[in-house]
Structure formats: C-alpha cells, structure tokens
MARBABA-683364 format. One record per residue (C-alpha): residue number from 0; x, y, z. Coordinates in steps of 0.02 Angstrom, whole numbers, plus 50000, padded with zeros to 5 digits. Last residue first. Layout:
<atoms>
     i      px      py      pz
   NUM       X       Y       Z
...
</atoms>
This chain:
<atoms>
     i      px      py      pz
   460   51556   53820   54383
   459   51671   53943   54472
   458   51746   53899   54641
   457   51820   54037   54748
   456   51931   54017   54897
   455   51983   54174   54991
   454   52099   54213   55133
   453   52109   54384   55218
   452   52225   54489   55327
   451   52223   54655   55410
   450   52343   54743   55532
   449   52308   54923   55586
   448   52435   55028   55685
   447   52399   55072   55865
   446   52325   55243   55903
   445   52157   55172   55953
   444   52024   55281   55873
   443   52047   55467   55823
   442   51902   55577   55873
   441   52008   55733   55923
   440   52142   55699   55789
   439   52308   55642   55870
   438   52340   55466   55811
   437   52258   55465   55639
   436   52335   55637   55603
   435   52510   55598   55666
   434   52534   55447   55554
   433   52462   55276   55569
   432   52554   55130   55488
   431   52414   55038   55395
   430   52457   54858   55363
   429   52386   54744   55225
   428   52392   54555   55201
   427   52318   54452   55062
   426   52278   54273   55003
   425   52174   54226   54848
   424   52145   54048   54794
   423   52055   54020   54630
   422   51961   53861   54581
   421   51877   53835   54410
   420   51958   53933   54267
   419   52123   53840   54294
   418   52117   53728   54446
   417   52228   53798   54583
   416   52229   53965   54495
   415   52335   54060   54619
   414   52328   54237   54684
   413   52453   54308   54812
   412   52429   54486   54877
   411   52542   54602   54973
   410   52500   54768   55057
   409   52581   54928   55122
   408   52504   55085   55193
   407   52585   55241   55263
   406   52521   55376   55383
   405   52381   55502   55393
   404   52505   55652   55389
   403   52401   55806   55357
   402   52414   55900   55523
   401   52328   55867   55688
   400   52307   56055   55709
   399   52185   56071   55563
   398   52054   56153   55676
   397   51913   56044   55610
   396   52011   55887   55654
   395   51929   55737   55575
   394   51917   55547   55586
   393   51760   55483   55503
   392   51862   55367   55394
   391   51856   55333   55203
   390   51973   55476   55158
   389   52025   55577   55309
   388   51897   55696   55375
   387   51915   55877   55325
   386   52016   56017   55406
   385   52190   55962   55349
   384   52137   55964   55164
   383   52232   55856   55039
   382   52264   55733   55183
   381   52416   55627   55167
   380   52442   55438   55143
   379   52606   55370   55081
   378   52598   55214   54975
   377   52672   55042   54964
   376   52631   54902   54842
   375   52633   54714   54819
   374   52557   54605   54689
   373   52596   54423   54653
   372   52520   54308   54520
   371   52521   54118   54510
   370   52432   54019   54371
   369   52598   53968   54292
   368   52743   54023   54398
   367   52833   54187   54450
   366   52694   54303   54385
   365   52741   54478   54443
   364   52668   54644   54494
   363   52760   54779   54591
   362   52687   54945   54652
   361   52755   55111   54705
   360   52682   55256   54800
   359   52620   55437   54800
   358   52458   55487   54894
   357   52365   55648   54921
   356   52192   55617   54988
   355   52032   55709   55032
   354   51924   55584   54934
   353   51957   55436   54821
   352   51971   55300   54944
   351   52096   55243   55076
   350   52059   55146   55240
   349   51978   55002   55151
   348   51996   54869   55287
   347   51848   54769   55354
   346   51763   54784   55180
   345   51905   54846   55064
   344   52070   54772   55015
   343   52201   54888   54936
   342   52191   55062   54863
   341   52210   55031   54674
   340   52135   54868   54620
   339   52024   54858   54772
   338   51940   55027   54751
   337   51794   55008   54631
   336   51691   55157   54576
   335   51506   55196   54604
   334   51517   55387   54633
   333   51699   55423   54681
   332   51643   55582   54765
   331   51775   55723   54781
   330   51762   55831   54937
   329   51761   56017   54890
   328   51588   56057   54953
   327   51561   56245   54973
   326   51484   56358   55103
   325   51610   56320   55242
   324   51793   56297   55194
   323   51921   56168   55139
   322   51824   56011   55101
   321   51929   55877   55016
   320   52016   55853   54849
   319   52081   55694   54771
   318   52258   55662   54723
   317   52337   55496   54674
   316   52517   55469   54617
   315   52599   55312   54547
   314   52765   55222   54519
   313   52753   55054   54432
   312   52863   54902   54421
   311   52803   54759   54310
   310   52877   54585   54320
   309   52841   54458   54182
   308   52911   54314   54286
   307   52968   54220   54131
   306   53051   54360   54042
   305   53015   54532   53972
   304   53003   54679   54091
   303   52849   54788   54099
   302   52896   54968   54148
   301   52795   55095   54243
   300   52725   55270   54252
   299   52569   55315   54347
   298   52444   55459   54362
   297   52281   55477   54451
   296   52187   55641   54475
   295   52030   55700   54560
   294   51943   55867   54576
   293   51802   55952   54677
   292   51684   56097   54659
   291   51514   56081   54735
   290   51400   56230   54771
   289   51295   56229   54931
   288   51131   56153   54991
   287   51113   56210   55169
   286   51148   56104   55324
   285   51007   56077   55451
   284   51052   55893   55468
   283   50874   55838   55424
   282   50911   55829   55236
   281   51061   55715   55267
   280   51234   55780   55262
   279   51354   55883   55153
   278   51215   55951   55046
   277   51240   55968   54860
   276   51260   56074   54710
   275   51355   56049   54547
   274   51534   56020   54489
   273   51654   55875   54488
   272   51816   55862   54394
   271   51918   55712   54339
   270   52094   55689   54273
   269   52164   55513   54221
   268   52342   55483   54164
   267   52414   55312   54132
   266   52584   55248   54082
   265   52676   55094   54022
   264   52855   55077   53957
   263   52913   54905   53889
   262   52820   54742   53879
   261   52647   54683   53831
   260   52601   54865   53795
   259   52481   54958   53916
   258   52467   55140   53862
   257   52344   55259   53942
   256   52253   55423   53920
   255   52099   55462   54026
   254   51981   55611   54025
   253   51847   55665   54144
   252   51677   55751   54169
   251   51578   55732   54331
   250   51416   55831   54348
   249   51334   55816   54521
   248   51164   55867   54582
   247   51149   55814   54763
   246   51007   55816   54892
   245   51068   55662   54990
   244   51221   55554   55013
   243   51244   55529   55199
   242   51070   55459   55239
   241   51049   55358   55077
   240   50884   55366   54989
   239   50841   55517   55094
   238   50769   55646   54976
   237   50836   55682   54805
   236   50991   55618   54712
   235   51040   55664   54538
   234   51208   55606   54468
   233   51280   55652   54297
   232   51426   55572   54211
   231   51537   55639   54072
   230   51667   55535   53981
   229   51828   55534   53882
   228   51943   55391   53848
   227   52105   55394   53746
   226   52196   55232   53711
   225   52380   55192   53671
   224   52442   55026   53616
   223   52449   55029   53425
   222   52425   55216   53391
   221   52288   55320   53472
   220   52137   55209   53496
   219   51962   55277   53539
   218   51858   55262   53698
   217   51692   55351   53733
   216   51583   55361   53886
   215   51415   55446   53908
   214   51305   55486   54058
   213   51172   55438   54180
   212   51152   55401   54366
   211   50985   55431   54453
   210   50924   55423   54636
   209   50752   55492   54677
   208   50698   55410   54514
   207   50676   55246   54602
   206   50774   55090   54654
   205   50750   54956   54783
   204   50844   54809   54856
   203   50731   54666   54913
   202   50757   54619   55093
   201   50834   54459   55155
   200   50894   54457   55335
   199   51079   54411   55357
   198   51053   54409   55546
   197   51196   54531   55580
   196   51131   54641   55439
   195   50953   54643   55505
   194   51016   54688   55680
   193   51123   54835   55617
   192   50984   54905   55503
   191   51024   54940   55320
   190   50930   54800   55234
   189   50948   54832   55092
   188   51057   54892   54950
   187   50994   55047   54860
   186   50996   55009   54674
   185   51067   55135   54553
   184   50934   55211   54442
   183   50996   55213   54265
   182   51020   55315   54106
   181   51156   55258   53985
   180   51262   55305   53832
   179   51419   55199   53789
   178   51541   55216   53646
   177   51681   55095   53618
   176   51831   55076   53504
   175   51945   54933   53553
   174   52036   54918   53389
   173   51880   54892   53286
   172   51708   54953   53344
   171   51586   54934   53483
   170   51422   55036   53508
   169   51333   55020   53676
   168   51165   55089   53727
   167   51114   55068   53907
   166   50941   55074   53986
   165   50880   55074   54168
   164   50911   54982   54331
   163   51087   54988   54399
   162   51163   54856   54513
   161   51296   54874   54648
   160   51379   54715   54704
   159   51397   54625   54873
   158   51550   54529   54930
   157   51674   54665   54886
   156   51826   54603   54795
   155   51749   54612   54620
   154   51655   54775   54617
   153   51556   54803   54461
   152   51614   54977   54413
   151   51573   55160   54381
   150   51687   55301   54442
   149   51862   55226   54460
   148   51815   55084   54346
   147   51963   55133   54224
   146   51840   55137   54079
   145   51660   55086   54120
   144   51605   54926   54209
   143   51417   54906   54229
   142   51299   54788   54318
   141   51118   54766   54256
   140   50937   54786   54301
   139   50823   54810   54148
   138   50859   54871   53971
   137   51005   54834   53852
   136   51029   54909   53680
   135   51156   54835   53560
   134   51282   54899   53434
   133   51414   54815   53327
   132   51523   54922   53213
   131   51602   54889   53045
   130   51483   55004   52954
   129   51404   55134   53069
   128   51271   55166   53202
   127   51142   55033   53140
   126   51280   54901   53107
   125   51198   54768   53210
   124   51060   54829   53330
   123   51060   54671   53441
   122   50928   54683   53579
   121   50966   54649   53763
   120   50837   54605   53894
   119   50880   54618   54078
   118   50878   54539   54250
   117   51035   54572   54357
   116   51088   54581   54539
   115   50939   54476   54594
   114   50946   54465   54783
   113   50939   54330   54916
   112   51052   54409   55046
   111   51148   54574   55031
   110   51280   54579   55167
   109   51456   54631   55131
   108   51451   54809   55063
   107   51281   54817   55150
   106   51370   54829   55318
   105   51514   54755   55416
   104   51596   54891   55518
   103   51579   54782   55674
   102   51507   54856   55836
   101   51456   54683   55890
   100   51583   54560   55823
    99   51581   54475   55656
    98   51557   54286   55655
    97   51454   54273   55495
    96   51422   54375   55337
    95   51307   54341   55188
    94   51298   54383   55001
    93   51172   54299   54886
    92   51169   54347   54702
    91   51052   54284   54566
    90   51092   54340   54390
    89   50965   54355   54251
    88   50970   54357   54059
    87   50867   54384   53903
    86   50955   54403   53737
    85   50877   54463   53573
    84   50940   54464   53396
    83   51008   54287   53403
    82   50894   54192   53522
    81   51019   54201   53666
    80   50954   54141   53835
    79   51057   54192   53983
    78   51074   54114   54156
    77   51188   54167   54303
    76   51196   54097   54477
    75   51302   54181   54609
    74   51347   54132   54789
    73   51447   54240   54912
    72   51501   54199   55084
    71   51593   54321   55201
    70   51671   54251   55359
    69   51704   54401   55466
    68   51832   54461   55594
    67   51848   54608   55714
    66   51966   54693   55832
    65   51948   54880   55869
    64   51756   54884   55854
    63   51697   55022   55739
    62   51656   55200   55804
    61   51789   55315   55738
    60   51857   55213   55594
    59   52050   55185   55582
    58   52051   55021   55678
    57   52170   54895   55751
    56   52174   54708   55724
    55   52075   54656   55573
    54   52022   54482   55514
    53   51946   54421   55350
    52   51886   54249   55300
    51   51828   54229   55123
    50   51715   54099   55043
    49   51662   54112   54861
    48   51538   54005   54765
    47   51514   54033   54578
    46   51391   54014   54438
    45   51367   53984   54256
    44   51231   53946   54127
    43   51228   54007   53948
    42   51086   53949   53832
    41   51081   53959   53641
    40   51207   53816   53633
    39   51091   53690   53718
    38   51104   53649   53904
    37   51167   53475   53953
    36   51145   53526   54136
    35   51321   53470   54180
    34   51390   53551   54023
    33   51321   53723   54069
    32   51363   53705   54252
    31   51547   53681   54215
    30   51640   53593   54358
    29   51752   53494   54242
    28   51698   53323   54315
    27   51645   53350   54499
    26   51717   53493   54601
    25   51663   53534   54779
    24   51752   53409   54886
    23   51911   53405   54784
    22   51929   53592   54790
    21   51900   53601   54979
    20   52029   53462   55003
    19   52162   53559   54899
    18   52126   53722   54995
    17   52149   53660   55173
    16   52331   53712   55181
    15   52293   53888   55118
    14   52154   53903   55242
    13   52269   53857   55387
    12   52409   53975   55332
    11   52288   54123   55319
    10   52210   54078   55487
     9   52379   54069   55573
     8   52433   54235   55493
     7   52279   54323   55562
     6   52298   54241   55733
     5   52464   54331   55752
     4   52377   54502   55735
     3   52249   54451   55862
     2   52070   54397   55835
     1   51933   54433   55964
     0   51796   54302   55980
</atoms>
C-alpha cells in the first residue's frame, strides 16, 4: 500500500505512543539474558530485538518505486566463553523485511535471514608487544570498527551487518593508543535475487579469496584530548563476487587528527587517497581495467557548550571525488564504512555517500533531558564532477549540462532511553530538496522532493 508524506508523520506518532506497551510486553525482570540464564561469570550472553518502520515519498534512484515502506526486523543473540587466555564467541543475526512494494530499493542491506555474523576464537597475548600494553589475536568471522568508521565499520542503523573472515592482531596501550593489523575476506551477503529478498529466503553468506580486505591502523595521543590516526588499507577483488565491484586492486592510505574535549572547541580533519587499478563495471561489461586515482576529505569545527543540555554546534565540509574522464577511475570508494552518523538515514533513504560529492553543512546535538538526545543537521549537496553519477544514486548526465547542484538535505533525530540499557526509541525524519541536477538529468526520477521518516524500538537483553 502506498504511503503519503502525511502518513509518515502519522506512523511516527503512532509508534511513539505505542512504545510503553511494547516495552512492558517484552521485558521481564531486568531484561538481562545472562542473569535470566544464571550463567557463570566466564560466560557472556546478550541479545537484542529491533523493529523499525520506514517510509519514503519521492525518489532519487533511477529505477526504484516512488513511494515505498518497509518494516525491518532484526534479532541478534551473542554468546562468548572466556577461559582467561582464550575466548570463543559467536553471534547469530537475523534480518528481515516486510510490506515493501514491488520495485522497492530494499536489498541485502536490509535482508539477511538466519546468519552467523560472528564466530571466532581470540587468544590473549599479554605484554608480548611491549610493557604496559595488552595484545590479542582474533581468528574467524568477526565484525570490525576502525577509527572514524568511514572506511571500516560495523553498521548500526542498517538492519544487516558486514562480517569479515580472517585474522586480526590488536595491541592496546595507555591513553587510547591502539594498533591493528588484519587480513580478512569480507562476506558477500546473500541472497541477491529480488524474489528471494522479498521472501526473506535464508542463504548462507559466503567468503573466499576473490575478495580480500587487509591493512593496518594506528592511533596515538597528542596532548590530553587530541588523537592522531594513520592507516593504510588494501582491497583485492577478482571475478564477479559483486556485479558492480569487480576486478579491483585498491590501496587507501589516510590520516585523521581530532580533538573531542568534554566542553570547548572541537575539531576533526581526515584526508584519504585511493590508488590502484579497477574496472568501472562488471567483467562482462566490456570495460577495460584502468588506473584509479581518487581522494576524500572530511573536516569539521565545533563547540561544546557547558550546561544541562550539553549542546554542540558543528560546521562541517565533505569532499569526495568522482569520475571526470574516460580511461581513469576517479570515483572514491568508501570500502566498508558506515554512513548514518554523517550522511543521514540509509536503507530506503541514503541519498548521500562518500563519492562524487562536495557538501558543506551545519549540525546541532543536544541532550535536553536524561536519556534523551536530539540531533539535527543541514547540508548542501553538489557534485564534484558534473559528468559522473551523483553519490549513491544512478542519476547521471554524461554531458554535464544538468550542472552540479544536487540539492539540499535536512534531518532531525530523537533518541530516548525509555528503560536505560534495555529499551531505546529512535525517531527520525529527513527531506531531500532536489536541485537542478536531480530534476533535469536525463535519467532523473520524479522531480518532486523526497520525504523520509522512520520509527524504531529496540530491546536489549
């Protein structure tokens, strides 16, 4: 059933009103699985159930249906046995979608039924790599979060997650020091067929050496509140493990400098480069393997005010290159990074990502009451290259005549800990005001602006 822009707000209000009854129905005692099972101290048991309703009115993608909605359900169960020097753990992950329309953009970012996102063994290496440090080696399938999470992350907003099978060495020291070296095979989420996704058909994810991600990450303190991070990641992809990301050899070095004091001036600067060779299309597209040269940058400057609301006002700027000419790939690839914390909700929305984009903006965060946080931001959206497709859409004007103005985006989010550490309610709204490019490009969808809303209830136990 189609959903109008007004219906979005009705659904958000309705779910918010239902939240207390949902919480009461699902929580017994303190909701902690570990205590409910009477597990001993060398075991850790936890889990979560999350339900989110999303609706979109308007579209920025070329082929997706103009009005859509989805009820996304995610269940996780985690168990870890800690014997002291060795830990063995596993995480079960079930992600499903319901009520989306035919032609929906819902894919494996939402649907990944009956899957193990983690199963690993971890060995404690103690002070092997230096006095005052702690090191460990993890092997198996795992999730990873490195640095800013712009390139390697465990996605939180997205219903499904990306896992990595391989080995990871971590050394941690005082004052937030950390060094990580890893070699992994990212999992390819399955199924990929439209019918299988609509039916939430279970199919084991796969990994093999045709797709490899490896690299090093290092973080050191500079002063009391400033941190310097450096990293270098490599990606090798052969064959057709993913139709639009094939035959690539990428090297992505980067540096990040940030300061996040409890109050006062804050700043962050991250610069990334990407070199190698790749094919801008699948192996059967007939396109040649060509050199890759792409760049990315994020910078922000903010101020955290003292006081009860703890407001923080931040001005930011993002720049990621796009393709400019034949015979060279200039489109930056965000690898396995997260987007929600920076570019707004994903899944049915997610118009902006780290490619072919120049985007300044401003963001406000505040905590007006205990357990309640509010975030709102506004950003301009422009193409870095007028002849490449815009960001996360397929919309493109090869002549460049549609210009660079993709539009403007605003969003607002309310998150409330209804029962601390147990029940969280998350409500959000985003609007994409389409610019000249998204209205006039040859394959642009409906020229109307895009409205999107969601309501989430998550119970942790």
